[in-house]
N, C-alpha and C positions, 0 to 999 in steps of 0.2 A: 724351236726350242733353247731358250738360253744356257752358256756355257759359262762357268766361273773358277778359276781356281780358289782355294783356300788362299793362296796369296790375294787374289784380288779381292777378296771377302776381310781378308788382314786390313789392306790398304783400305778398303772405304770403310772400316770400322776406327780405323787411326786416324783418317783425315777427319770424318766426325764425331770423333770421343776424342780429340787431343787434349791434351793438356793447355793448361793458360799460362803463360810464360810472362816474368814479371821482373822487367831490368830493373836494378836498382845502382849500378853504378855504371862506371866507363868502361871496364874491363870486360871483354865477349863472356866471361864466364861467372861475370856479376847476373846472372838469372835463377830466379827460384821457379822453379815448373809444379803447378798445383793440378793436381790429377784431377781429371775427372770423376765425380763419384761413381757411375759405374763400373770405375775402374777399378776401383780401390774394393782391398777386402771386402769380405759381407760384415767384418765386425767395425771396422772402420766407418762403412754405411751406417750403420747400427747410432757408431757416437757421434756421427756427424748428422743424423736426425734429433739425436738426444739434445746435442747443443743450437740446433734451430729450435726446438719446442723450449728452450731455456733462453734463448733469447723472445721469444713470443710471449712468454707468460708469466716470469719474473721483473716488475715494474722497480725492483730495487739491486739491479742487476748491476754485475761492474762489466758493461759491453766489453771496454776494451780488451780485458783477459778472455772472454768468451770467445770473440775475435782473434784475438792473439793466439788462443789453442788451437783453434777451426785453421786458423796457418799452418801449423806444427803437424798437425791432422794429414793435411792435404796434402804438404809438400813431397815432392818425391825427395829431396834430402832435407836434413835436420841439419846441419849447417846454412843450409843455403835459407830455410828458413829463420836462424836466428839472425840470422844478414839482413833480412828481408826488414822481419822485426824492430831492430835495431836499430834501422835505419827510416821507420816510422814513428817509432819515437814516441807511442802513445797517442797519437794523433787518430780522433776515434772519426773525423770528416775521411780521412784519408782509407782506415780500417773501411770502413762503412763502403766508400766506392770503389775501392777496391772488390768487394764482393758484390756489389752491385757488378761490375764489369765481369768476373767471374761467372755470377749467377746468368749472363746473359749468355756466356759464350759455352755453357752448359745446361741450358733450359730442358733437353734431355733426361739427361744426368739426376736433376736437382728432382724430378718431376716422380721419379722413381724413388729415391732416397726418402719419399715424405710418406710418412706413415699413411695418408688419406686415398 
């Protein structure tokens, strides 16, 4: 029989569902942590699903605005989110790559956040 402590389980969950960290400057504190969707509160997971549906459905969408709202939603710190957004400066290619990288790091979280 295997035996685990709750701390063992928490450490395994942290390793598997860790935040995605994006460094945006030279200072060690210039890091925006994007929280794994499974670790977001239920209402934020629902908003995230809605934002994804908005991106998928509307051909006249403002992708930059939606992706910037998404950063604000999943960031652990509002201040760091704003600094990261300022550094990206509305570059859709950078935003798209950022979310591609985020999605790869949290595939299990994305699957559960999807309504399908």
